[in-house]
ZAKE-604485 format. One line per 10 residues: their letters; for each residue x, y, z of N, C-alpha, C. Coordinates in steps of 0.001 Angstrom, whole numbers, plus 500000, padded with zeros to 6 digits. Example, Ala and Ser with C-alpha at 12.3 -4.5 7.8 and 13.67 -1.06 7.14 Angstrom:
as = 513190/494310/507800/512300/495500/507800/513200/496700/507800  512850/497750/507080/513670/498940/507140/512900/500030/507870
This chain:
mdvdprewpk = 316705/343707/381279/316993/342772/382311/317967/343188/383217  318619/344397/382922/319588/344983/383819/319075/345797/384901  317743/346145/384894/317261/346964/385884/316560/346070/386954  316801/346530/388212/316261/345747/389452/314675/346077/389328  314029/344666/389290/312512/344782/389496/311941/345776/390397  312484/346069/391484/311771/347041/392393/311926/348305/391659  312654/348583/390604/312845/349974/390028/311890/350010/388766  311262/348982/388379/310376/348785/387164/309340/349855/387204  308570/349962/388237/307514/350867/388321/308036/352358/387964  309264/352722/388255/309545/354095/387825/310223/354206/386414
nktyqnalat = 310301/352979/385744/310944/352930/384434/309843/353263/383306  310209/354155/382512/309205/354552/381261/308911/353458/380431  309982/352668/380091/309779/351510/379169/308755/350366/379835  308950/350239/381064/308065/349336/381874/306706/349831/381821  306656/351016/382174/305146/351669/382250/304403/351460/380842  305169/351809/379764/304585/351698/378597/304125/350297/378216  305141/349318/378505/304800/347987/378232/303712/347347/379129  303705/347898/380293/302467/347409/381192/301245/348068/380656  301193/349161/380267/299897/349764/379647/299404/349053/378448  300412/348576/377637/300083/347806/376374/299466/346463/376807
veglrvvndi = 300172/345740/377864/299739/344466/378189/298360/344640/378842  298154/345536/379667/296823/345688/380380/295663/346069/379486  295973/346549/378310/295015/346949/377414/294693/345766/376369  295399/344596/376372/295018/343522/375578/293858/342828/376002  293017/342350/375014/291854/341582/375309/292251/340180/375178  292158/339403/376131/292598/337918/376054/291328/337100/375695  291590/336192/374576/290457/335505/374022/291050/334031/373838  290227/333058/374350/290590/331773/374164/289728/331155/372887  290243/331669/371841/289699/331286/370544/289444/329749/370354  290282/328939/370504/290233/327568/370435/289120/326933/371280
aergvalaee = 289075/327415/372483/287955/326971/373317/286576/327318/372886  286484/328676/372418/285150/329104/372053/284770/328452/370859  285698/328120/369896/285328/327417/368725/284910/325960/369142  285554/325339/370031/285147/324083/370428/283849/323885/370986  283461/325032/371857/282042/325002/372436/281122/325217/371228  281341/326206/370415/280330/326409/369259/280224/325149/368482  281351/324314/368168/281167/323259/367315/280365/322142/368056  280604/321955/369440/279842/321150/370236/278379/321347/370244  278037/322578/370414/276671/323113/370595/275885/322818/369171  276685/323185/368106/276061/322891/366739/275757/321485/366363
ytdtltsdsd = 276812/320590/366993/276659/319206/366773/275356/318645/367610  275340/318973/368815/274472/318350/369556/272952/318955/369310  273049/320196/368667/271605/320784/368258/271286/319955/367029  272183/319194/366198/271704/318519/365105/271176/317076/365639  271588/316739/366856/271099/315495/367319/269862/315479/368085  269737/316424/368755/268414/316632/369682/268355/317996/370157  267104/318296/370526/266710/319666/371204/266420/319376/372803  266605/318213/373138/266471/317810/374559/267674/318188/375371  267516/319067/376337/268664/319488/376996/269415/318316/377841  268556/317412/378392/269178/316340/379138/269883/315430/378117
hkqavyqvvh = 269596/315141/377010/270125/314272/376057/271498/315083/375578  271413/316317/375427/272693/317044/375023/273782/316838/376167  273212/317031/377492/274080/316937/378512/274667/315493/378674  273980/314494/378317/274630/313136/378256/275617/313015/377269  275411/313548/376076/276396/313596/375116/277609/314291/375426  277635/315285/376199/278878/316143/376796/279549/315284/377768  278672/314581/378562/279355/313754/379686/280053/312554/378866  279542/311941/377826/280280/310816/377235/281584/311341/376688  281471/312380/376079/282726/313134/375417/283807/313256/376673  283262/313759/377726/284313/314165/378694/284885/312835/379336
wdrlerpms = 283991/311766/379546/284507/310479/380065/285479/309818/379073  285119/310063/377783/286170/309500/376701/287468/310270/376711  287420/311407/376903/288693/312168/376976/289425/311918/378238  288805/311612/379353/289562/311248/380562/290316/309792/380208  289553/308993/379462/290217/307686/379207/291287/307740/378145  291063/308524/377248/292136/308628/376090/292389/310148/375988  293210/310710/376645/293654/312024/376440/294373/312350/375121  294034/313485/374710/294705/313936/373423/296123/314217/373661  297069/313926/372661/298502/314271/372901/298833/315463/372477
C-alpha cells in the first residue's frame, strides 16, 4: 500500500497478482444451485411451462413481500 497506484502497472508484484486475478473463474455456486433446485422442484409439479412460470412468479412475489434476512 506504500506504492502510488499510478506505479502499479510497472510493479512486478502487481503484475503477478493481476495475472492471477484475471485467470480466476468466477462462479455463483449458490445461485446455480438455487436455479437447479427450483427447476427440479417444478419438474415434479408439472411439465407445462406456463404453470412453471406461474410458480416462479409466486415465489418472486412472496420474496418481495417477505425478504430473507
